[in-house]
C-alpha positions in Angstrom: 10.7 28.8 -58.5 8.6 29.0 -55.3 8.9 25.2 -54.8 12.7 25.4 -55.1 12.8 28.2 -52.6 10.7 26.2 -50.2 13.0 23.2 -50.6 16.0 25.4 -49.9 14.4 26.8 -46.8 13.5 23.3 -45.5 17.0 22.1 -46.1 18.5 25.1 -44.3 16.2 24.5 -41.3 17.0 20.8 -41.2 20.7 21.6 -41.0 19.9 24.0 -38.1 17.9 21.4 -36.3 20.7 18.8 -36.8 23.2 21.3 -35.3 20.9 21.9 -32.3 20.3 18.2 -31.6 24.0 17.5 -32.1 24.8 20.0 -29.3 22.4 18.4 -26.8 22.5 14.7 -27.7 25.4 12.3 -28.0 25.5 8.7 -29.1 27.4 6.0 -27.1 28.5 4.5 -30.5 30.5 7.7 -31.1 32.6 6.8 -28.1 33.4 3.2 -29.0 30.4 1.3 -27.6 29.7 -1.7 -29.8 26.3 -2.9 -28.5 26.8 -6.3 -30.0 26.0 -8.2 -26.8 29.5 -9.6 -26.4 32.0 -6.7 -26.2 32.5 -5.0 -22.8 31.2 -1.5 -23.4 31.7 -0.2 -19.8 34.5 2.2 -20.5 33.1 3.5 -23.8 29.7 4.3 -22.2 31.3 5.9 -19.2 33.4 8.1 -21.5 30.2 9.2 -23.2 28.5 9.9 -19.9 31.5 12.0 -18.7 31.6 13.9 -22.0 27.9 14.6 -21.8 28.1 15.8 -18.2 31.1 18.0 -18.9 29.5 19.7 -21.9 26.0 20.2 -20.4 24.3 17.8 -22.9 20.8 16.7 -22.2 20.7 13.1 -23.5 22.9 10.1 -24.1 21.5 7.9 -26.8 21.8 4.1 -26.9 20.9 2.7 -30.4 19.2 -0.7 -30.7 21.6 -3.3 -29.3 22.9 -5.2 -26.3 25.4 -3.3 -24.2 27.4 -5.5 -21.9 28.9 -3.8 -18.8 31.4 -5.1 -16.2 31.2 -2.2 -13.7 28.9 0.5 -12.6 28.0 3.5 -14.7 27.8 6.9 -12.9 26.4 10.2 -14.0 26.9 13.3 -11.8 24.7 15.7 -13.9 21.2 15.8 -15.0 21.6 13.5 -18.0 18.9 11.4 -19.6 20.0 7.9 -20.8 17.7 7.0 -23.6 17.4 4.0 -25.8 14.9 2.3 -28.2 12.2 0.0 -26.9 11.0 -2.8 -29.2 7.3 -3.5 -29.2 8.0 -7.2 -28.6 10.6 -9.0 -26.5 12.4 -11.9 -28.0 11.5 -15.4 -26.7 15.0 -16.7 -27.8 17.4 -16.6 -24.8 20.4 -16.0 -27.0 18.8 -12.9 -28.5 18.0 -11.5 -25.1 15.5 -8.8 -25.9 15.1 -6.4 -28.8 15.7 -2.7 -28.4 18.4 -1.1 -26.3 19.5 -3.5 -23.6 22.0 -3.1 -20.8 23.6 -6.5 -19.9 25.4 -6.0 -16.6 27.9 -8.4 -15.0 26.7 -10.4 -12.1 30.1 -10.4 -10.4 30.2 -6.9 -9.1 28.2 -5.1 -6.3 28.0 -1.6 -7.7 24.6 -0.4 -9.0 24.4 -0.8 -12.8 23.5 2.9 -13.3 23.9 5.6 -10.6 22.9 9.2 -10.6 24.9 11.0 -7.8 25.8 14.7 -7.9 29.5 15.4 -7.8 30.7 17.4 -4.7 32.8 19.7 -6.9 29.7 20.8 -8.9 26.9 20.9 -6.4 28.7 21.0 -3.1 29.0 18.3 -0.5 25.3 18.1 0.0 24.0 19.6 -3.2 21.2 18.3 -5.4 21.4 17.2 -9.0 18.7 18.7 -11.2 16.8 16.7 -13.8 18.1 13.6 -15.6 16.7 10.1 -15.8 16.2 7.1 -18.0 14.0 6.4 -21.1 13.3 3.4 -23.2 16.0 1.1 -21.8 15.9 -2.5 -20.7 18.3 -3.5 -17.9 18.5 -7.3 -17.8 20.1 -8.8 -14.7 18.9 -12.4 -15.2 19.5 -15.1 -17.8 16.3 -14.2 -19.6 13.8 -11.3 -19.7 11.0 -13.3 -18.0 12.8 -15.2 -15.3 14.8 -14.7 -12.1 17.3 -17.4 -13.0 20.9 -16.5 -12.1 19.7 -13.0 -11.1 22.3 -10.2 -10.5 22.9 -9.5 -6.8 23.1 -5.8 -7.2 21.0 -2.7 -7.6 19.8 -1.8 -11.1 19.3 2.0 -10.8 20.4 4.1 -7.9 19.5 7.8 -7.4 20.7 10.0 -4.6 20.0 13.7 -4.1 18.3 14.1 -7.5 15.5 16.7 -7.8 13.4 18.8 -10.0 11.7 17.1 -12.9 13.8 13.9 -13.2 12.0 11.4 -15.4 12.0 7.6 -15.8 9.8 6.4 -18.6 9.3 3.1 -20.4 12.0 1.5 -18.4 12.1 -2.3 -18.2 14.1 -3.9 -15.4 14.2 -7.6 -14.8 16.3 -10.1 -12.8 17.9 -8.3 -9.8 18.0 -9.8 -6.3 18.2 -6.3 -4.9 16.4 -3.1 -5.8 15.3 -2.3 -9.4 15.0 1.4 -8.4 16.5 2.7 -5.2 15.9 6.4 -4.5 17.5 8.2 -1.6 16.6 11.8 -0.9 15.0 12.2 -4.3 12.6 15.1 -5.0 10.0 16.1 -7.6 10.2 13.4 -10.3 8.1 11.2 -12.4 8.0 7.5 -13.3 5.9 6.7 -16.4 5.1 3.3 -17.7 7.5 0.4 -18.0 7.8 -2.8 -16.1 9.8 -4.2 -13.2 9.9 -8.0 -12.9 11.7 -10.5 -10.8 13.5 -7.9 -8.6 13.9 -7.9 -4.8 13.9 -11.7 -5.0 16.1 -12.2 -2.0 13.3 -10.8 0.2 15.6 -8.3 1.9 15.6 -5.5 -0.7 12.4 -4.1 -2.3 12.0 -3.9 -6.1 11.2 -0.2 -5.5 12.7 1.6 -2.6 12.0 5.3 -1.6 14.2 6.3 1.3 15.5 9.3 3.3 19.1 9.9 4.0 21.0 8.1 6.7 20.2 10.7 9.3 16.5 10.5 8.6 16.3 14.3 8.3 16.1 14.5 4.5 13.4 12.4 2.9 12.2 11.4 -0.6 9.5 13.8 -1.6 7.0 14.3 -4.4 7.5 11.2 -6.6 4.7 10.4 -9.0 4.4 6.9 -10.4 1.9 6.4 -13.3 1.1 3.3 -15.3 4.0 1.2 -14.1 3.6 -2.6 -14.1 5.4 -4.4 -11.2 5.1 -8.2 -11.4 6.6 -11.2 -9.7 8.6 -9.2 -7.2 8.4 -10.8 -3.8 9.2 -7.5 -2.0 7.5 -4.8 -4.0 7.9 -1.5 -2.2 9.8 -0.1 0.8 9.2 3.5 1.9 10.8 4.9 5.0 12.2 8.0 6.8 9.2 10.2 6.3 8.9 9.7 2.5 6.0 12.0 1.6 3.8 13.2 -1.2 4.3 9.9 -3.0 1.6 9.0 -5.6 0.9 5.7 -7.4 -1.7 6.1 -10.1 -3.0 3.5 -12.5 -0.2 1.1 -11.6 -0.5 -2.7 -11.5 1.2 -4.7 -8.8 1.0 -8.5 -9.4 2.5 -11.0 -6.9 3.8 -14.2 -8.3 1.6 -17.3 -7.9 2.9 -19.7 -5.3 5.2 -17.3 -3.5 4.5 -16.7 0.1 3.8 -13.1 1.2 6.4 -11.4 3.5 4.7 -8.0 3.7 5.6 -7.1 0.1 4.6 -3.5 0.8 6.5 -2.2 3.9 5.8 1.4 4.9 8.0 2.6 7.7 7.4 6.2 8.8 5.8 7.6 5.7 4.5 11.2 5.8 2.0 10.7 3.0 1.7 8.0 0.4 -1.3 7.5 -2.0 -2.5 4.6 -4.1 -5.2 5.8 -6.6 -6.8 3.7 -9.3 -4.2 0.9 -9.0 -4.7 -2.8 -9.4 -3.3 -5.3 -6.8 -3.3 -9.0 -7.7 -2.6 -10.4 -4.2 -1.9 -14.1 -3.4 -1.3 -16.2 -0.3 -0.7 -19.8 0.3 -3.8 -22.0 0.6 -2.3 -23.9 3.5 -4.7 -23.2 6.5 -1.9 -23.9 9.0 0.2 -21.1 7.4 -2.9 -18.8 7.3 -3.3 -19.3 11.1 0.3 -18.1 11.7 0.6 -14.4 11.0 4.4 -14.7 11.0 4.2 -17.1 8.0 1.6 -15.2 6.1 1.8 -11.5 7.0 -0.3 -8.8 5.4 0.3 -7.5 1.9 0.8 -3.9 3.4 2.5 -3.4 6.7 2.6 0.1 8.2 4.8 1.3 11.0 5.5 4.7 12.6 3.8 7.9 11.7 2.2 9.3 8.6 -0.8 9.1 6.3 -1.7 6.3 3.8 -4.6 6.6 1.3 -6.2 3.9 -0.8 -8.7 5.5 -3.2 -10.5 3.7 -6.0 -8.2 0.6 -6.2 -9.0 -2.9 -7.2 -7.6 -5.7 -4.9 -8.1 -9.1 -6.6 -7.1 -12.5 -5.3 -7.4 -15.8 -7.1 -10.4 -17.7 -6.0 -8.3 -20.5 -4.5 -6.0 -18.2 -2.6 -7.5 -15.1 -1.0 -5.2 -12.7 0.7 -4.7 -10.5 3.8 -4.4 -6.9 2.8 -3.3 -4.3 5.5 -1.9 -4.3 9.0 -1.0 -1.3 11.1 1.6 -2.0 13.8 0.6 -1.5 17.4 3.1 1.3 17.8 2.0 3.1 14.6 0.5 6.6 14.9 -0.4 6.9 11.2 -3.8 7.6 9.8 -5.3 5.3 7.1 -8.0 6.1 4.5 -9.7 3.5 2.4 -12.3 4.9 0.1 -14.1 3.4 -3.0 -11.9 0.3 -3.2 -13.0 -3.2 -4.3 -11.6 -6.2 -2.4 -12.4 -9.5 -4.2 -11.8 -12.8 -2.5 -10.5 -11.1 0.7 -9.3 -13.9 2.9 -11.5 -13.9 6.0 -11.1 -17.1 7.9 -8.8 -18.1 10.8 -5.6 -16.5 12.0 -5.2 -12.7 11.8 -7.8 -10.4 10.5 -7.2 -9.4 6.8 -7.4 -5.7 7.6 -6.0 -4.3 10.9 -6.1 -0.6 11.7 -5.4 1.5 14.8 -6.6 5.0 15.4 -8.5 7.6 13.3 -8.9 5.4 10.2 -11.6 6.1 7.6 -12.9 3.1 5.8 -15.9 4.2 3.6 -17.7 3.2 0.4 -15.6 0.0 -0.2 -16.9 -3.3 -1.5 -15.6 -6.4 0.4 -16.2 -9.8 -1.2 -14.9 -12.1 1.5 -13.7 -15.7 1.2 -14.7 -17.5 4.4 -12.7 -20.5 5.5 -12.6 -22.5 8.7 -16.3 -21.4 9.3 -15.0 -17.9 10.1 -15.6 -14.5 8.6 -13.2 -12.1 10.1 -12.7 -8.8 8.2 -11.6 -5.7 10.2 -9.7 -5.5 13.5 -9.7 -2.1 15.1 -6.9 -1.7 17.6 -7.8 1.8 18.7 -10.4 4.6 18.8 -12.0 7.3 16.6 -12.4 5.1 13.5 -15.2 5.4 11.0 -16.3 2.2 9.2 -19.3 3.3 7.2 -21.2 2.9 3.9 -19.2 -0.3 3.0 -20.7 -3.4 1.4 -19.7 -6.8 2.9 -20.7 -10.0 1.1 -19.4 -13.5 1.3 -18.2 -14.9 -2.0 -19.6 -18.4 -1.3 -16.2 -19.8 -2.4 -15.5 -21.1 1.1 -17.5 -22.4 4.0 -20.6 -20.8 5.5 -19.6 -18.6 8.5 -20.8 -20.1 11.7 -22.6 -18.4 14.6 -19.3 -17.6 16.4 -17.8 -15.8 13.5 -16.6 -12.4 14.6 -16.7 -10.0 11.6 -15.3 -6.9 13.3 -13.2 -6.6 16.5 -12.9 -3.3 18.4 -10.5 -2.5 21.2 -11.2 1.3 21.7 -14.0 3.8 21.9 -15.7 6.4 19.7 -15.8 4.1 16.7 -18.7 4.4 14.2 -20.2 1.6 12.1 -22.9 1.9 9.4 -22.6 -0.7 6.6 -24.5 -3.1 4.4 -23.8 -6.7 5.3 -25.1 -9.7 3.5 -24.8 -13.3 4.6 -26.7 -16.3 6.0 -25.3 -15.9 9.5 -25.5 -12.5 11.1 -22.0 -11.2 11.5 -20.7 -9.9 14.9 -18.7 -7.0 16.3 -16.5 -8.0 19.2 -15.4 -5.0 21.3 -12.5 -5.4 23.8 -11.5 -3.2 26.7 -14.7 -1.9 28.3 -17.2 -3.3 25.9 -18.3 -6.5 24.3 -20.6 -5.8 21.4 -22.0 -8.4 18.9 -23.3 -6.9 15.7 -26.5 -8.7 14.8 -28.1 -5.9 12.8 -28.2 -7.1 9.2 -30.1 -4.5 7.1 -32.8 -7.1 6.4 -33.3 -7.5 10.1 -34.2 -4.0 11.1 -35.7 -5.0 14.5 -32.5 -6.6 15.8 -30.6 -4.7 18.4 -26.9 -4.8 19.2 -26.0 -7.5 21.6 -24.0 -5.9 24.4 -22.3 -7.8 27.2 -21.8 -5.4 30.1 -20.0 -7.6 32.6 -18.0 -4.6 33.6 -18.9 -1.7 35.9 -18.1 1.0 33.2 -19.2 -0.1 29.8 -18.5 2.2 26.8 -21.8 2.6 25.0 -21.8 6.2 23.8 -19.6 6.3 20.8 -19.3 2.7 19.8 -22.6 2.6 17.8 -23.8 0.9 14.7 -26.1 2.4 12.0 -26.6 5.4 14.3 -28.4 3.0 16.8 -28.3 3.3 20.5 -30.3 0.2 21.1 -28.6 -2.7 22.9 -29.5 -6.1 24.0 -28.0 -6.8 27.4 -26.5 -10.3 27.7 -24.9 -11.0 31.1 -23.3 -14.2 32.3 -23.0 -13.0 35.9 -25.0 -10.3 37.8 -23.5 -6.9 37.0 -23.4 -3.6 38.8 -23.2 -0.7 36.3 -21.8 2.5 38.0 -21.0 4.5 34.9 -21.5 4.4 31.1 -18.6 6.1 29.4 -18.8 8.7 26.6 -21.9 9.8 24.7 -23.2 13.0 23.4 -25.8 15.5 24.7 -29.2 14.5 23.6 -28.3 10.9 22.9 -30.9 8.3 23.8 -29.8 4.9 24.9 -32.1 1.9 25.3 -31.0 -1.3 26.9 -33.1 -4.5 26.7 -32.5 -7.6 28.8 -32.4 -10.9 26.8 -31.6 -13.3 29.6 -32.4 -13.8 33.3 -29.2 -12.4 34.7 -29.6 -9.2 36.7 -28.1 -5.9 35.8 -28.1 -3.3 38.5 -27.8 0.4 37.5 -26.4 2.3 40.4 -27.9 5.7 41.1 -25.1 8.3 41.2 -25.9 12.1 41.3 -22.7 12.7 39.3 -23.1 10.0 36.6 -26.4 7.9 36.5 -29.7 9.4 37.6 -32.5 7.0 38.2 -36.2 8.2 38.2 -36.8 7.0 41.8 -33.5 8.2 43.0 -32.4 4.6 43.9 -30.7 1.7 42.2 -32.7 -0.1 39.5 -32.4 -3.7 38.5 -33.0 -4.8 34.9 -33.8 -8.5 34.7 -35.9 -10.8 32.6 -36.4 -11.3 28.8 -37.7 -8.2 27.1 -37.4 -5.9 30.0 -35.8 -2.6 29.0 -34.6 0.7 30.4 -34.0 4.0 28.5 -31.6 6.8 29.2 -30.9 10.3 27.8 -27.5 12.1 28.2 -27.4 15.6 29.5 -24.4 17.6 30.7 -22.2 14.5 30.9 -24.7 12.4 32.9 -27.2 9.7 32.0 -30.9 10.2 33.1 -33.4 7.4 33.1 -36.5 8.4 31.2 
């Protein structure tokens, strides 16, 4: 008796659950969609979307099958389009893929699927709440693992969508334009899935995060986790102050043999973070192309303002290729943080430096395994001031040529930059400073007695805040007699020692407002091993 009662209760509950699910989920097959891979299901699917929107339903279900569409599908409410993902894609082109597959026409320009709020529901500038996609495959090419005959349209377009929208386990392949284009989209999540062979025309990125046309409203708080992006020539475009964007545990893999054209282009991003991601970066091995930064730009290119963080990522390049990683435009006012990343086979020879930053960057605790070609070992080019390059490990991979004595490892244009790193290599690397200072870094940790070589063929060298390993010891190397009338910057209590390493004279000019000599008169430093020591007090340098 008790068992019969339990069965009756379970049956009653099952009927209630069925009624509940029937109220919030509808099936495209109920509206005439065939899913046979041949029938045009556009009108049937749109009828299902319209019905679900009008009745406040949460999900539109696509059973296993191939749904051919000839036009764009549009949802104006927070509806989730959900299908079935198969654990394995078919290798037979005629079968396309297993699971729930959208097969869009290549002869129209509308996005395959759009989420845009209707003016009558949300107002002219309202925001759609929720919605998204789950376990669908949108196939724009002739086969799931190729760009052959790719569709010249956007796969998924979202505009003014906010509040917990979700895109999960979504597979998009074969679109010349964006796989995902988000305009003024807030507070959403992208989980898992794969984007392949999209953005193949080089003008549109596979993933685009944009603000509106006026640039006032941005895309905000989008979290991307465990997504796999592969073989997309143009991976990511973020602009118009896109902010609070997070990429976590995501893999970005560039196609072998394709030339780089700044596949990650960040234009005025307020904040964007890459954490625990893997980047498989490739460049052409042609040294002529390497020497031309227009032919082989950097993987990441940053313009405008904002903050970009790379934390705990793995940048890997094939041994034969190597790659340039990051370049900050001269007009950029952004800040960059690189912490605890690994760069394996970083291209470090000839042409542009593989990492180029401007002002106020923090590059700490990274491991740089460099691939030196053309006898050069260039790594970081600093275009500005107030940068911290500390606690990094630099080591040549041995996969290229041995860097020669003229190899410039770092180049610095500004002041108040701090260096303190571990550097391994047969030839001591150098730091070349522009503007008011020329500094060669010869202090490999194993050579603790080496000073910094410092060419002061200017009247006002900057020595105070451009320092390495906390050192204020410089070897003076002049090519012409020099008259030093000021030494810019410094901090109170700082001690500076200058040692002559050639026979060219350096005259330090006594100036009661800037440089105070012990005898109250000019002093000449000349001859190998001769040195002079200063201490800074109240903005002036005193000989001691």
